[in-house]
N, C-alpha and C positions, 0 to 999 in steps of 0.2 A: 921447111918454111913453118914458122911458128904461128899458131892460131891464137887469136886474142881471146882472153877469158870472157865468158858471156856476161853481159850487163844484167844487173839485178833490177827487176821491175817492181812496181808498187802493187801489182795485181796479186802477188803471192801472199801467203799467210805468215805473219810474224808470230813466233811463239810467245806465249804469255809470260811476262816477267813480273817479279815482285815489285812492290813499291820501293824497296831498297835498291833496286837495280834499274830505275828508270833512265839513269844517265848512260847506261850501257846499251847501245843500239846494235841489234843483231843484223847481220847481212841477210838479205832475202834471197830466195831461190826462184828462178823463173818458172812461170806456170807451165811452160812446155816441158821443162825437165821434170817437174812433178808429175805431169800426166804420163810421161814416158816411163818413169820408174815405178809408179804406184802399182803396176800390173804384176810385179814380182816381189817376193819377200826380200830378196837381197837389195833391191832398189829402195824399198821402204826403210830397211835397216840403215842403208848408207845415208839417206836423207835425214833420218832421225838423228844419227850420230853427228852428221855435219852441223845440224842446228845446235845440238847440245854442246859442241865444241865452241861455238861462237857466242854462247850465252854464259855469262858468269854464273856459277852455281849459286842458287839462292834457296835451295830446298829440294824436296822430292818432286821429280818431274815424271808424269805419266803421259806417254805419247799414245794418242788414239788416232787411227787413220782409216775412218770409214769412207769408202768410195773415193771421191776425187778431192778430198780435203784433208789436210794434215793439221791436227789440232793437238795442243799440249795443255794439260792441266798441271799447274804448278802449286805445290803445297809449300808455303814459305817456311823459313827457318823458325820464326817465332811460333808458327802454328805447330811445327813438329815438337818444339819445346813444350807447348801447351798440352799437346797430346800425351807427351811423356809424363807430365805431372798428373794428368787425369788418370793414367794407368796406375800411378802410385797411390792416388786417392782411392781408387776402386780396390786396389790390393789391401790398403789399410782397413777398408770397410768390410771386405768379404774374405779376408785371409782365413778367418776361423770358421768359414762356412764349409770348408773342405774337411772330410770327404763328402759331406752331404748325406742325404737319406731319401728314400722313396716315401711318398705320402699319397693317400686318397686315391685318385684315378690312376696314379702311376702303376699300381699293381694290376688292375683289371684291363686298362687300356694300353699299357706298355709292356710290362713283364709277362702278362698272360695273353697278349694279343698275337694271334698267328701272323698278322701282317707286319709285325715287328720281328718276330722270331724267324719268319720266312716270308720275305716281302712279296706282296701280291699287287699287280698293277691295277686290279679292280678298285684299289684304294683311291684312284683318281675320281671316283664318284661313289661315295659311300655315306653311311649315316653319321659320319663325323662332320658333314658339311663340306667335304672335299679338302683334305689336308694332306695330299700325297707327299709333298716335299718334307713336311714335318715327320710323317711316318717313315719316309726313306732315311732321314737323318737318324731316327731312332734305330732303324734296322742296321745302318752302318755303325752306329755307336755300340750296339749289342755285339756286332761282329768283332769290333775292336777291343772292347773292354769287358764283354760279358755282362752278367746281371749285377754289376758293381756300380753303386751310385756315383763314385768318384769320377769315372769317365763321362757320364751323362752331365754331371754338374759342371765339370770343367768346360765342356762345350757350351753350356748355357752362359757361363761367365765370360767366355771368349766372345760370344755373340753380343753380350751386353757391352763389352768394350768397343766392338765395331759400331754398334748403334750410337754410343756416346761420341765417337769420332765424327760421325755424320751429323749429329745434332750440333756439335761444335762448328763444323764447316758451314752448315746452313745458317746457324745463328750469327756467324761472322758476316755473312752476306746481308743479313737483316739488320743487325746492330751497327755494322760498319766499324766496329772496334774489336780488336782481337782480345783485349783484356776482359771486356764485359761478355763477349761471346764465350770465353773460357769459363767465366763465372756461371753463366746459364747452363753450360754443359756439366759443370761440377754439381750444380743443384740437381740436374736430371740424373746424373750418374749415381750419386750416393744418398739421394733422398730416401729416408726409411720406408716411404710408401712404395718404393720400387722393390723392396726386399722380397715380396712374394713372387713377383715375376721372374726374379733371378734364381731364387732357391727352389721354387716348385718346378720340377723337371717337366711336367706336362704342359707348363706355360711356354715351352719353347716355341710354340706356334706364334705367340705374340712377339717374341724376340726376332724370329725369322721374318715375320711380316714387317716389323719396324725396320729391320736392316735393309731388306730389298726395296721396300717402299720409299725409304729416305734416299737410297742409292738412285732410284728412278728419278726422284725430284732433283737430286744433285747433278745428274748427268743429262737432264732432259734437253738442254740447249747444246751442249758440246758433243754429246754422243746419243742422238735420239734412238738409234737401234738398240744400244745397250740399255737405255731407259725403258724401252718397251719390254725387253727381255727380263729386266729386273722387276718390272710391274707384274709380269706373268708369274715369276717365281714367288712374289709376295702373295698373290692370290692363291697359289698352290700351297702356301704355308698356312694361310688363314683367309677365309672368304671375305672377312671384313675389309681386306685390302682393296676391295672395289671402291672404297671411299677415296683412294688416291686418284682414281680415274678423272673426276672433274678437275682436280688441281692440275694434273698433267695436261689435260686438254687445253686449258687456258694458257699454259706455259709453253706449249709446243708451237714451233713455227711450221712444222710439217708432220706427216705421219699421223694426223688426227683420225683419218679413216681407219687405220689399222688399230689404233687405240680404242676407238668406238666399237669396232668389230670384236676385239678381244674382250672388252667389258661386257658386251651383250652376250657373247658366247659363255663366259664364266657365270654371269648372272643366271642365264638359262639353265646351266648345269646345276647350280646350287638349288634353284627352285625345283628342278626335276628330282634332285636327291631328297629334298624335304618331302615332296609328294610321294615318292616311292617308298622311303623308309619310315616316314611319319615318326620322327623322334619325339619322345615325350617332352613337354614343357618348352618346345621351340616353336617360334613363329605362331601360326594359326593353330598349332596343336597345344598351345598353352591352356591350362585349365581356366584361368581368369585373366585374359589380357587387359581388360579395363582396369582391374586392380593394379596390375603391373605398371601400366602407363601412368596411373594416378600417383604412384609413388616416386616417379622419376624427378619431378621438381624438388621434392624433399631431399632425394639422394644427391642432387646437384650440390646442395649446400653441405651435405655430409662429406662428399669427396673434397669439396673446397676447404672444409674445416680440417680434414686429415692432411691437406697440403701444408697448412700453417701450424697445426698441432698434432703431429702423428704419434699420439700416445696410446690410443686404443686400437692398435693393429690386431687383426684377428684373421685366421685362415677361413673362418666361417661365421660371418657377422649375422647376428639375429636382428631382424628388422620387422617391427610391428606395423601393421597397416595404419597410416595416419588418418586423422579425421579430415573431413572435407574442407573445413576452415583452414587447417594447416596446409593442405595441398594448395588451396587458392592463394594464400599469402605467399607460399614458396614460389608459385608460378609467377605472380606479380613481381616478386623480388628478382626472379631470374630475368624477366623482361627488362625491368628497371636497371639491373646490373649491366646487361649487355648494351643497353642504350647509353648509359652514362659513360661506360668505357669507350664505346665507339665515338661518342661526341667529344669527350675530353682528349681522346688520342688522335684528333684530326691532324695535328702536326707531328704525330708519333706513329709512323707506319709500322714500326716494330711492335708496338703495343697492340695495334689492330690485328696484325698477323698472328701474334701469340694468342689473343683471346679467341680469334676465329679458329685457330688450330685446336684449342682446348674444347670448344663446343663441337666442332666438326667431327673429331675422332671419338667423341662420346655418342655420336648420333646412332651408331649401330646398336649400342647397348640400350639407348633410349627408345628406339623405334621397334626393334625386334625382340619380343618377349622371350625370356628364357627362365631357367629354373632358379637362378640366383638373382635376387634383387640387388645385392651389393657384393662386389667382388673387387679386391684391391688390384688384381692384375689388369683390369680394364683401364686403370688410371695410367698405365705405362706410357703410351704415346701421348695422351692429352697433357700429361705433366710437363712435356717438353714445351708446350705453349705457355703454361703458367711460369715456367722457368725463364722464358724469354721476356714475358711481361714484367716479372720481378727485376730482371737485369735492365730492362729499358727504363723502368721507374727510377732505379738507383742511378743509372747513367744520366738521367735528366736532372736529378736533384743533388747528386754527389759528383761534382765536376772533376775533382782531383783524382788522379789515377791510383793514389795510395789507398783510397777507399776500397778498391778491389781486394787488396790484400787483407784489410781489416775484415771486410764482409766474408771473404773466403775462410779466414781463420775462425771466425765465430761460427760459421756454418759447419766447418769440419769438427769443431769441438762439440757441437750439439749432435750432428748426424752420425759420426763414427761410433760413439758408444751405443746409441740406439740400434744401429745396424748390427753391431757385434752381439748385443743381447738377443735380438731376433734370430741371428744366425745360430746361436746356442740352442734355441728351441727347434729350429728347422733341422738340426742335426740329429734329433731324437723324435721319432714319431709319437711316442707316448707323451713326452713333455709338450709337444706342440698341441696335441688334442686335450691334454689337461689344461693348458692355458686357454684353449677355446671353450672348454666346459666352464671355466671360472668366469669368462666374459659373456658367454651365451648359454646360461644354465637352463633356459626354457626351450632350447631348440633340440628336437629329437635327433636330428641327423648328427649333431655334435656328439651326443652320448653314444649313438650307434658306432660312430667311427672311433671313439675312444675305446669302446669295447673290442672292436676289431684289432686295434693296436695292442691292447692287453693280450688278446687271444694269440696274436702272432708271437708274443714272447712266452706263451705257455701259462700266463697268469689267468686261469679260467675263473676263479672265484670273483675277482673284481670285474672281469669281462662280463660275467652273467649279471652282475649288479647294474652295470651300465646298460646292457641290453634291456633289462627289466625297467630301468628308468626311461629308456626311449619308448617302451611300450606304454608306460603310464602317461607320457606326454602325447603319444600318438597310438591309440589302441588299434588302429586299422592298418598298421604297417606289417606286411607279411614277412619282410626281411628280418625284422627284429624277432618275430616268433621263431623263424628258422634259426636265427643266431642263438637264441636261448636253447632251442633243441640241440644245437651243435654242442653247447657247453654241457648240457645234461648228458649227452651221449659220451663225451670225453671223460666225464666224471663218473661214468658207469651206471647212470640212471636211464636205462633203455626205455622203460615205460613212460617216464617223463619226457624223453626225447620224442617218442612217437606222438605223445599228446601235443607237443608244441609244433612238430612238423605238420600234424593234422590241422592245427589252427591256421598255420601259414597257407595250407592248400585250400582251406575254406575261404580265406580272403582272396587268394589268387591261385586258381588251379594250375596256372601255367608256370608256377615257381619250380624250375627244373631241379634246383638243389634239394628242395624238400621232397620232390617226387623220387629222386634217386636214393636219398637216405631212407625213406619209408620202405622202398623195395628191398634195400639191403637189410634193414632191421627185421622186416617180416621174414626174409629168407633165413636170417640167423635164428629167429624165434622158432621157425618150422624145423630147422635142423636140430635145435636144442630139444624140442619136444620129441622128435624122433629118437634122440639118444636117451630120452628119459631124464634129462638133467633139469627139467623145469617141473 
């Protein structure tokens, strides 16, 4: 006896279709059958395959089956095409950045870090503010490619591509048009202001935070558990990812309790880390927090100007303390700017979302004092908001779709050469710091790092000159005295080396390098006297 096929009820979940496929109606699966088969993997696979067969292919489908609901995320054909062109644009902008090079903190915090060379789980709470996932990726990178910059830089570039895809998908939800969302993602992907975040290997924490934070927002409604997990990975990449928590809280339909608990736990761990390790120039350990906060309104306009005219890019910007009148004018300008944008964008939710995003993700840099007044890497996530605002403005006033191609072409012609020129500098540590010394000649740290770059290449004479210039600009720097002592020692001037190491210890008795070198030199001098060679 034949059994009749089950009737399909309206209580089941219909997979999401693209707008090209609205005419194709998929047959639905009874809720009882879903409940019966969701308990085993084979059943879930059969249901997923059954749905896929009944829906005309319209792009990439990602099937997610948390608990008792079957959900499908569809990435449409035109979106896949847009992503492909974004990859080509990124390749055109960053192809000459390979193999890359190590710079600045890459040496001390990465190549000489025992938690990278041999991973230590205590990194979950350390003086880096808690970046265990970032350190773990560095550890895996080192295991895979060794101390070669190519492998580290390739991972950074791949992460940037992933973040660009998520910016595109989220911008499409905001702008409602695939073409303008693609343009916003293009601006985000190859804007020259993003060059430092991609090329500077230690900036991987920002890329990882952006990737998992945006993934958490993208999946917050369709896969809340995946969203929570992505949020935690973002926090383990960089603590500033806690800024995603309020956004996720208002977007979530459920699991708000777990999001709040995770946020409070991570915030407490960060505060405990800062209390325990007391890192210099961070939070309440900053030497002059009032001066730091007073400069932020001025820096708002500096970042804004770099977005529209990215010509003075620099790994280490020199920023002088502004006068009180300039600070007040800048602050009033910031307030007026946000009010005007907010009011004029009453009928433009995309513009409001973009400007809110820009201000919100600068909040950590504005509120928590740190050693750098101005750092281009901080603009990585906020720039996505400005890109959306720019696309929304153009969408409003340029109605025809062919304007997208014209705008994209003009932007590519301007951005790609600037990126390639910056890549050339980032491929050479000496060239990068020489460029910084030309742009920030009055900053001691720039001359010190240029001297370090020369010393690594064995160019001791120019290295000593740069260290001495750093001392002229900052006579109280023990590191510069120790560096001059190093050059003197390598050049055979042992008495001069002892003199400079001694100066370094006078300024900071805890300078371990100077202590070690003084002990070694004294031992050599004692041995030489014993042999009668002095």
